[in-house]
Structure formats: C-alpha cells, structure tokens
NUMAR-552502 format. One record per residue (C-alpha): z, x, y. Coordinates in pm, 1 decimal, always signed. Layout:
<recs>
Z=Z | X=X | Y=Y
...
</recs>
This chain:
<recs>
Z=-10929.7 | X=+1556.5 | Y=+579.7
Z=-10856.5 | X=+1339.1 | Y=+244.3
Z=-10540.0 | X=+1430.2 | Y=+49.6
Z=-10340.7 | X=+1271.1 | Y=-228.9
Z=-9981.1 | X=+1190.2 | Y=-92.6
Z=-9658.4 | X=+993.6 | Y=-198.7
Z=-9428.4 | X=+798.4 | Y=+42.6
Z=-9189.5 | X=+702.0 | Y=-239.9
Z=-9063.1 | X=+858.4 | Y=-581.9
Z=-9171.7 | X=+691.3 | Y=-928.2
Z=-9470.1 | X=+665.2 | Y=-1151.2
Z=-9841.3 | X=+769.0 | Y=-1063.8
Z=-9876.9 | X=+436.7 | Y=-865.3
Z=-9668.1 | X=+587.8 | Y=-576.7
Z=-9983.1 | X=+814.7 | Y=-487.6
Z=-10224.8 | X=+761.6 | Y=-235.6
Z=-10562.8 | X=+889.7 | Y=-111.7
Z=-10518.2 | X=+924.5 | Y=+238.7
Z=-10676.8 | X=+1070.6 | Y=+552.9
Z=-10485.1 | X=+1354.2 | Y=+730.5
Z=-10540.5 | X=+1590.5 | Y=+989.5
Z=-10596.0 | X=+1942.5 | Y=+861.8
Z=-10299.3 | X=+2144.1 | Y=+814.6
Z=-10213.4 | X=+2415.3 | Y=+1114.3
Z=-10290.5 | X=+2777.0 | Y=+1039.7
Z=-10002.4 | X=+3037.9 | Y=+1117.6
Z=-10176.3 | X=+3384.2 | Y=+1224.2
Z=-10040.1 | X=+3531.2 | Y=+889.7
Z=-10222.9 | X=+3262.4 | Y=+680.6
Z=-10587.4 | X=+3169.9 | Y=+556.8
Z=-10740.1 | X=+2805.1 | Y=+596.2
Z=-10903.4 | X=+2733.6 | Y=+228.5
Z=-11147.2 | X=+2445.9 | Y=+190.0
Z=-11019.1 | X=+2350.6 | Y=-169.4
Z=-11315.1 | X=+2313.7 | Y=-464.2
Z=-11066.7 | X=+2239.5 | Y=-746.3
Z=-10688.8 | X=+2199.2 | Y=-801.6
Z=-10481.0 | X=+2175.6 | Y=-1148.5
Z=-10187.9 | X=+1990.5 | Y=-1256.6
Z=-9863.2 | X=+2132.7 | Y=-1344.4
Z=-9544.3 | X=+2020.4 | Y=-1465.1
Z=-9377.8 | X=+2079.4 | Y=-1090.8
Z=-9611.8 | X=+1809.4 | Y=-1005.7
Z=-9469.7 | X=+1553.6 | Y=-1231.2
Z=-9122.3 | X=+1639.3 | Y=-1134.8
Z=-9205.1 | X=+1597.2 | Y=-750.7
Z=-9376.4 | X=+1283.1 | Y=-814.6
Z=-9078.0 | X=+1143.7 | Y=-999.5
Z=-8785.4 | X=+1280.0 | Y=-790.5
Z=-8635.6 | X=+1389.1 | Y=-1078.4
Z=-8412.7 | X=+1600.7 | Y=-1132.2
Z=-8257.9 | X=+1541.0 | Y=-783.9
Z=-8270.6 | X=+1863.1 | Y=-650.3
Z=-8634.7 | X=+1815.6 | Y=-578.1
Z=-8566.9 | X=+1541.8 | Y=-352.0
Z=-8382.2 | X=+1779.9 | Y=-104.0
Z=-8714.5 | X=+2006.8 | Y=-52.2
Z=-8977.3 | X=+1705.3 | Y=-82.4
Z=-8784.3 | X=+1440.4 | Y=+111.8
Z=-8439.7 | X=+1240.1 | Y=+106.7
Z=-8413.3 | X=+962.0 | Y=+47.7
Z=-8797.0 | X=+970.7 | Y=-1.5
Z=-9074.3 | X=+1188.3 | Y=+98.4
Z=-9325.5 | X=+1106.3 | Y=+396.7
Z=-9675.0 | X=+1171.5 | Y=+346.8
Z=-9589.1 | X=+1476.5 | Y=+77.9
Z=-9935.4 | X=+1629.7 | Y=-28.0
Z=-9875.4 | X=+1713.9 | Y=-393.0
Z=-10047.4 | X=+2006.1 | Y=-570.0
Z=-9950.5 | X=+2387.3 | Y=-662.3
Z=-10245.6 | X=+2541.1 | Y=-789.3
Z=-10586.2 | X=+2569.2 | Y=-631.9
Z=-10933.5 | X=+2740.5 | Y=-600.3
Z=-11172.6 | X=+2744.6 | Y=-291.0
Z=-11344.4 | X=+2899.2 | Y=-6.9
Z=-11193.5 | X=+3048.8 | Y=+300.3
Z=-11261.2 | X=+2844.9 | Y=+618.0
Z=-11053.6 | X=+3047.7 | Y=+863.5
Z=-10819.5 | X=+3349.3 | Y=+849.4
Z=-10557.9 | X=+3410.7 | Y=+1113.5
Z=-10539.1 | X=+3678.7 | Y=+1371.0
Z=-10304.9 | X=+3895.5 | Y=+1128.5
Z=-10515.6 | X=+3857.5 | Y=+814.2
Z=-10729.3 | X=+4147.2 | Y=+715.1
Z=-10796.8 | X=+4116.8 | Y=+357.7
Z=-11003.3 | X=+3806.4 | Y=+359.7
Z=-11309.0 | X=+3662.5 | Y=+567.6
Z=-11458.2 | X=+3298.3 | Y=+594.9
Z=-11685.9 | X=+3239.0 | Y=+297.4
Z=-11445.6 | X=+3422.1 | Y=+41.8
Z=-11380.4 | X=+3272.5 | Y=-292.2
Z=-11011.3 | X=+3266.7 | Y=-356.0
Z=-10760.8 | X=+3114.4 | Y=-585.6
Z=-10367.4 | X=+3096.3 | Y=-575.8
Z=-10062.5 | X=+2917.8 | Y=-638.6
Z=-9998.7 | X=+2744.0 | Y=-289.6
Z=-9837.5 | X=+2433.6 | Y=-204.4
Z=-10007.4 | X=+2093.5 | Y=-108.4
Z=-10325.3 | X=+2170.1 | Y=-297.7
Z=-10446.9 | X=+1815.0 | Y=-390.5
Z=-10639.1 | X=+1785.1 | Y=-36.6
Z=-10963.0 | X=+1903.4 | Y=+73.6
Z=-10804.6 | X=+2178.8 | Y=+286.5
Z=-10511.0 | X=+2402.4 | Y=+248.7
Z=-10292.9 | X=+2677.9 | Y=+436.4
Z=-10191.6 | X=+2957.0 | Y=+221.6
Z=-10020.4 | X=+3294.9 | Y=+314.5
Z=-10250.9 | X=+3544.9 | Y=+276.1
Z=-10038.2 | X=+3748.3 | Y=+48.9
Z=-10049.6 | X=+3502.5 | Y=-217.6
Z=-10391.9 | X=+3438.9 | Y=-264.2
Z=-10653.8 | X=+3700.4 | Y=-435.0
Z=-11026.1 | X=+3682.6 | Y=-485.7
Z=-11161.0 | X=+3436.8 | Y=-770.9
Z=-11267.4 | X=+3607.1 | Y=-1085.1
Z=-11622.8 | X=+3625.7 | Y=-1070.6
Z=-11715.4 | X=+3480.6 | Y=-1415.7
Z=-11522.8 | X=+3156.7 | Y=-1344.7
Z=-11608.8 | X=+2836.3 | Y=-1197.5
Z=-11384.5 | X=+2695.5 | Y=-912.7
Z=-11273.8 | X=+2460.0 | Y=-1192.2
Z=-11170.6 | X=+2729.7 | Y=-1432.7
Z=-11006.8 | X=+2961.0 | Y=-1128.3
Z=-10783.5 | X=+2654.8 | Y=-1036.6
Z=-10645.0 | X=+2643.5 | Y=-1414.6
Z=-10516.9 | X=+2985.5 | Y=-1371.0
Z=-10224.1 | X=+3056.3 | Y=-1102.4
Z=-9892.7 | X=+2905.3 | Y=-1226.5
Z=-9965.2 | X=+2886.6 | Y=-1558.7
Z=-10109.2 | X=+3230.1 | Y=-1595.1
Z=-9871.4 | X=+3393.2 | Y=-1372.9
Z=-9580.0 | X=+3240.6 | Y=-1565.8
Z=-9719.8 | X=+3326.1 | Y=-1893.4
Z=-9778.4 | X=+3694.9 | Y=-1752.4
Z=-9442.0 | X=+3758.6 | Y=-1632.9
Z=-9273.5 | X=+3616.6 | Y=-1910.4
Z=-9432.2 | X=+3860.9 | Y=-2168.6
Z=-9468.6 | X=+4150.4 | Y=-1952.4
Z=-9194.5 | X=+4144.0 | Y=-1743.5
Z=-8924.1 | X=+3938.8 | Y=-1876.8
Z=-8994.4 | X=+4014.2 | Y=-2234.8
Z=-9125.6 | X=+4375.8 | Y=-2191.5
Z=-9391.5 | X=+4322.5 | Y=-2484.6
Z=-9522.0 | X=+4635.1 | Y=-2620.1
Z=-9836.9 | X=+4726.6 | Y=-2852.3
Z=-9739.5 | X=+4632.1 | Y=-3206.1
Z=-9455.2 | X=+4391.9 | Y=-3118.0
Z=-9451.6 | X=+4068.6 | Y=-3292.9
Z=-9440.1 | X=+3758.8 | Y=-3036.8
Z=-9389.5 | X=+3414.0 | Y=-3084.4
Z=-9518.4 | X=+3124.3 | Y=-2875.9
Z=-9376.0 | X=+2800.9 | Y=-2889.7
Z=-9580.3 | X=+2548.5 | Y=-2745.5
Z=-9909.8 | X=+2751.1 | Y=-2764.6
Z=-10145.5 | X=+2461.0 | Y=-2689.1
Z=-10022.5 | X=+2369.5 | Y=-2328.7
Z=-10102.8 | X=+2542.1 | Y=-1994.9
Z=-9849.3 | X=+2835.2 | Y=-2006.6
Z=-9920.0 | X=+2848.9 | Y=-2387.3
Z=-10276.5 | X=+2927.7 | Y=-2380.6
Z=-10276.0 | X=+3189.7 | Y=-2132.6
Z=-9949.9 | X=+3342.5 | Y=-2305.1
Z=-10144.7 | X=+3380.4 | Y=-2632.9
Z=-10397.5 | X=+3569.4 | Y=-2469.6
Z=-10219.4 | X=+3760.1 | Y=-2245.0
Z=-9971.2 | X=+3875.1 | Y=-2546.3
Z=-10291.6 | X=+3977.7 | Y=-2734.6
Z=-10427.0 | X=+4171.0 | Y=-2451.1
Z=-10099.9 | X=+4351.0 | Y=-2434.8
Z=-10133.5 | X=+4465.1 | Y=-2792.5
Z=-9897.8 | X=+4218.2 | Y=-2953.6
Z=-9919.8 | X=+4045.5 | Y=-3305.2
Z=-9925.1 | X=+3695.8 | Y=-3208.6
Z=-9780.4 | X=+3360.5 | Y=-3375.0
Z=-9862.2 | X=+3066.8 | Y=-3209.4
Z=-9668.8 | X=+2737.1 | Y=-3266.9
Z=-9871.9 | X=+2395.7 | Y=-3178.1
Z=-9970.5 | X=+2045.1 | Y=-3348.9
Z=-10195.5 | X=+1985.6 | Y=-3617.0
Z=-10501.3 | X=+1910.2 | Y=-3381.3
Z=-10455.3 | X=+2236.0 | Y=-3175.6
Z=-10475.4 | X=+2495.0 | Y=-3476.0
Z=-10808.0 | X=+2595.5 | Y=-3446.8
Z=-10804.4 | X=+2585.8 | Y=-3092.5
Z=-10511.9 | X=+2846.6 | Y=-3087.7
Z=-10690.5 | X=+3034.1 | Y=-3342.8
Z=-10983.9 | X=+3065.5 | Y=-3137.1
Z=-10808.9 | X=+3226.4 | Y=-2828.1
Z=-10683.0 | X=+3510.5 | Y=-3027.9
Z=-10329.5 | X=+3368.2 | Y=-3234.5
Z=-10298.1 | X=+3582.8 | Y=-3514.3
Z=-10081.5 | X=+3326.9 | Y=-3702.3
Z=-10022.3 | X=+2957.3 | Y=-3630.5
Z=-9747.8 | X=+2733.0 | Y=-3709.9
Z=-9837.3 | X=+2367.2 | Y=-3737.8
Z=-9488.2 | X=+2233.0 | Y=-3624.2
Z=-9566.6 | X=+1893.9 | Y=-3795.2
Z=-9547.0 | X=+2041.6 | Y=-4141.3
Z=-9352.1 | X=+2362.9 | Y=-4108.5
Z=-9025.1 | X=+2485.4 | Y=-3934.6
Z=-9094.5 | X=+2843.5 | Y=-3798.7
Z=-8708.5 | X=+2874.1 | Y=-3745.9
Z=-8688.9 | X=+2846.1 | Y=-4137.1
Z=-8951.8 | X=+3083.1 | Y=-4166.1
Z=-8959.0 | X=+3470.8 | Y=-4314.1
Z=-9126.5 | X=+3601.4 | Y=-3967.3
Z=-8920.1 | X=+3802.8 | Y=-3757.9
Z=-8981.6 | X=+3830.6 | Y=-3370.8
Z=-8948.7 | X=+4108.4 | Y=-3108.8
Z=-9007.9 | X=+3794.5 | Y=-2847.0
Z=-8979.9 | X=+3462.3 | Y=-2843.9
Z=-9171.0 | X=+3254.0 | Y=-2523.9
Z=-9025.8 | X=+2890.2 | Y=-2554.4
Z=-9215.9 | X=+2661.1 | Y=-2360.1
Z=-9088.8 | X=+2370.1 | Y=-2491.5
Z=-8732.8 | X=+2384.3 | Y=-2518.5
Z=-8703.9 | X=+2128.0 | Y=-2835.8
Z=-8503.9 | X=+2401.8 | Y=-3058.2
Z=-8130.1 | X=+2521.2 | Y=-3033.5
Z=-8115.6 | X=+2880.1 | Y=-2912.4
Z=-7915.4 | X=+2951.1 | Y=-3237.3
Z=-8245.7 | X=+2844.2 | Y=-3428.5
Z=-8434.1 | X=+3064.3 | Y=-3234.3
Z=-8221.2 | X=+3371.0 | Y=-3260.5
Z=-8227.5 | X=+3345.7 | Y=-3649.5
Z=-8585.5 | X=+3459.4 | Y=-3645.3
Z=-8527.5 | X=+3739.7 | Y=-3396.0
Z=-8547.9 | X=+4123.0 | Y=-3465.0
Z=-8219.3 | X=+4277.3 | Y=-3404.9
Z=-8294.4 | X=+4365.1 | Y=-3050.3
Z=-8533.6 | X=+4073.6 | Y=-3020.3
Z=-8548.5 | X=+3852.7 | Y=-2725.2
Z=-8584.9 | X=+3474.4 | Y=-2616.8
Z=-8767.1 | X=+3405.3 | Y=-2278.8
Z=-8706.3 | X=+3031.0 | Y=-2201.1
Z=-8967.9 | X=+2871.3 | Y=-1983.1
Z=-8790.2 | X=+2650.5 | Y=-1762.1
Z=-9081.4 | X=+2444.3 | Y=-1680.4
Z=-9037.4 | X=+2226.7 | Y=-1967.0
Z=-8714.6 | X=+2099.9 | Y=-2155.0
Z=-8552.6 | X=+1914.8 | Y=-1891.6
Z=-8247.9 | X=+2046.9 | Y=-1663.7
Z=-8018.3 | X=+2019.8 | Y=-1938.8
Z=-8233.7 | X=+2301.1 | Y=-2127.2
Z=-8255.5 | X=+2539.4 | Y=-1805.8
Z=-7858.1 | X=+2458.7 | Y=-1744.1
Z=-7776.4 | X=+2592.6 | Y=-2082.5
Z=-7997.1 | X=+2873.2 | Y=-2079.0
Z=-7843.8 | X=+2991.1 | Y=-1733.4
Z=-7508.8 | X=+2961.0 | Y=-1906.3
Z=-7562.8 | X=+3140.0 | Y=-2231.2
Z=-7762.3 | X=+3405.3 | Y=-2093.2
Z=-7480.4 | X=+3637.0 | Y=-1998.0
Z=-7316.0 | X=+3625.2 | Y=-2322.4
Z=-7614.0 | X=+3664.1 | Y=-2538.1
Z=-7791.7 | X=+3985.6 | Y=-2559.2
Z=-8100.2 | X=+3837.0 | Y=-2724.2
Z=-8117.5 | X=+3563.1 | Y=-2477.4
Z=-8316.8 | X=+3628.2 | Y=-2144.4
Z=-8250.8 | X=+3410.7 | Y=-1812.0
Z=-8478.2 | X=+3079.5 | Y=-1767.3
Z=-8832.4 | X=+3224.4 | Y=-1655.2
Z=-8896.3 | X=+3167.7 | Y=-1275.4
Z=-9248.1 | X=+3245.9 | Y=-1170.5
Z=-9291.3 | X=+3468.9 | Y=-861.0
Z=-9642.0 | X=+3390.3 | Y=-710.1
Z=-9792.9 | X=+3728.7 | Y=-558.1
Z=-10149.0 | X=+3876.5 | Y=-500.9
Z=-10060.7 | X=+4140.4 | Y=-732.6
Z=-10034.7 | X=+3951.9 | Y=-1020.8
Z=-10333.9 | X=+3742.6 | Y=-947.2
Z=-10563.7 | X=+4040.8 | Y=-948.2
Z=-10415.8 | X=+4165.9 | Y=-1260.6
Z=-10513.0 | X=+3856.3 | Y=-1418.3
Z=-10832.1 | X=+3830.5 | Y=-1260.5
Z=-10886.0 | X=+4176.7 | Y=-1400.9
Z=-10804.2 | X=+4061.1 | Y=-1762.6
Z=-11035.0 | X=+3743.0 | Y=-1728.6
Z=-11347.1 | X=+3955.0 | Y=-1570.9
Z=-11276.3 | X=+4163.3 | Y=-1873.4
Z=-11351.4 | X=+3883.3 | Y=-2130.8
Z=-10966.8 | X=+3913.0 | Y=-2239.7
Z=-10855.2 | X=+3586.2 | Y=-2122.6
Z=-11015.4 | X=+3214.4 | Y=-2036.4
Z=-10857.9 | X=+2925.8 | Y=-1928.3
Z=-10864.4 | X=+2648.2 | Y=-2193.4
Z=-10938.8 | X=+2305.0 | Y=-1978.9
Z=-10860.0 | X=+1980.2 | Y=-2152.9
Z=-10985.8 | X=+1740.8 | Y=-1875.4
Z=-11142.2 | X=+1703.8 | Y=-1506.7
Z=-11068.7 | X=+1407.2 | Y=-1269.6
Z=-11205.0 | X=+1379.6 | Y=-915.0
Z=-10941.0 | X=+1380.2 | Y=-664.7
Z=-10884.1 | X=+1019.5 | Y=-584.4
Z=-10822.1 | X=+979.4 | Y=-969.7
Z=-10545.9 | X=+1218.4 | Y=-943.4
Z=-10268.8 | X=+951.1 | Y=-1018.5
Z=-10460.4 | X=+873.2 | Y=-1356.4
Z=-10475.1 | X=+1249.7 | Y=-1421.5
Z=-10067.6 | X=+1266.1 | Y=-1368.0
Z=-10074.5 | X=+947.5 | Y=-1580.7
Z=-10258.2 | X=+1135.3 | Y=-1856.8
Z=-10035.3 | X=+1432.7 | Y=-1835.1
Z=-9717.7 | X=+1244.9 | Y=-1821.9
Z=-9820.4 | X=+1125.1 | Y=-2199.5
Z=-9788.4 | X=+1462.9 | Y=-2320.7
Z=-9992.5 | X=+1660.0 | Y=-2545.0
Z=-10229.6 | X=+1806.1 | Y=-2278.1
Z=-10448.4 | X=+2116.8 | Y=-2441.7
Z=-10446.5 | X=+2371.0 | Y=-2203.5
Z=-10495.2 | X=+2250.4 | Y=-1812.9
Z=-10585.5 | X=+1913.0 | Y=-1611.3
Z=-10833.3 | X=+1999.2 | Y=-1339.6
Z=-10898.0 | X=+1792.3 | Y=-1030.6
Z=-11202.2 | X=+1837.2 | Y=-843.0
Z=-11188.9 | X=+1823.8 | Y=-494.9
Z=-11509.1 | X=+2008.6 | Y=-325.7
</recs>
C-alpha cells in the first residue's frame, strides 16, 4: 500500500510517499480501505516533533517510517474474528492512527458507520474535530438549552463543529473569527459574530455561561471578565501551545470558572451521536481545501500557515 511516512522531524519536506506492507489486523480490529483522511493539529506537532513529548511516542531521536494521520473515512476490507458489528463493504469513519495511507487497521470500538448524507471526504472531516467540539460543549461545558456560549476560534476545524453542535444543544451562540469568516460562521448558525480584527469580545457587554477557547491567545483573567457568575472556560488544548496547556492545568484546581484543558476521548458512541446530528441536518462539515495523498506535504504546509477555514481533506481512494 502507499502511505505518507516520516523518518525525521521538521517541515513538510520530511514527509514522503512510500510503498509499505498492509498493516496486520488483530482479532478485535477492522482493516479499512481509506477513501479520505483529514488534517489535525496533532499531525503538525507529530511532523515537527514538538513538543518534545511527542518524540517519546513517535520515535526518539527520530521516527522510522511513521505514518501520519488521525481521521479517516473508508470501506471495511476485512474484520477480525472477534468483530461482529461490521462486515466487509461497510462504510465507516473514525479517529484512528496512521490514516494517511491506503489501508488502516482500527479497533472496532473506535469506528461507526459513516453518515449516509456525507461523502467520504466530508465524513473524514468529522471525527477528531467533531468529538472535541461535542465533548467540550456537552460533557465539559454542560451546555443546556438557553445557555449563552462563546466559541473563540469559530472558523477552524473544532470551531465550525462547535458552533453547530452548540446550536443543536439549544444554546445562543456567539462566534469569534476574522473578517473573511464572518458570513461563513453566520451561515452555519451563529447568533452573534465578533470580528476580532475590529472588536475585543473580552471588553463587550455580553456575558456567557460557557467559553470554548480554541485559540489560547487571551489571558484567562480576560476571559473570566465576560463570564456569568457560574460560567465556565473550557480550554481546547489542541491549540495555544504547551505553555497554554500547562498554565490551564496549573490554574484549573484553583479557579472555579476554569475547566481542565480538553482532552478528546475517541469512542464509537459519540461518533454515532454525531452521525445522528449530521443525518438530521443539524451539523455539516466545513471543508477548506482537498489534496490527493501524494500532496499531503503541501496540505500540511498550507495548514501550518494558519487561518484554515474548517478542515483540510486528503483524498486517498
């Protein structure tokens, strides 16, 4: 099979398209022929080997034929002897490792059937970003109907899902984004939009029950200024750097209005929940650009430049 691998840490030029053996499938897993994958912040951190803790998992002092990729959608090629919920030919999606390849092996309990109203490319955009948004709002943020929710970084991968999921949960949503994304975030359901290039939401009059912070560019004291007395900040640790994550962990036990950094938990049950929202027309992935598998280094270079609108997709099958 063909796969995107890295044998060093650094810029996108360290990535290579290489012919490899198909992965070995355990009895409790599924072999999936990948149709599409999507980029995440974790791919960039892995490629760079920064923060250094990444290298303890990927390879130290350097990786060896490490296959990038965290999200995919495709068709089941074969199932392990212990797998009963899938069969060859099923269209599935999920957040699984080593997805920038023609085939991937995934634990069956991390997969769900693909939303019927999405293409494989659209479905590949959902898992990590959709799960992060869902768990940040529903689980960490305890969003209830009527709550006022602010999404900082509303135009990115997690942000575009968060706007739509918050609306589906019955919240009044304020989205923070740049000028070029104002109309887009309105079109996916935001009730109010703050253009951060001309307005500072931390100085505004609105108060919020929840702030989902996907950016990490504001002091927590600034965010607390616009919270309701019982409001909560949920930091998304996928952005903002390790300094932001460390500070959030350090302060959380002492700050009633601040939660721990959000750590996404991959599971099939929440993928099914997302699928139901999608099939009901309440959530639609926002796709920025699509690249074929050999151009994955170009795609990562584009994503690394910042300001991606929604998700960047890699087509494989």
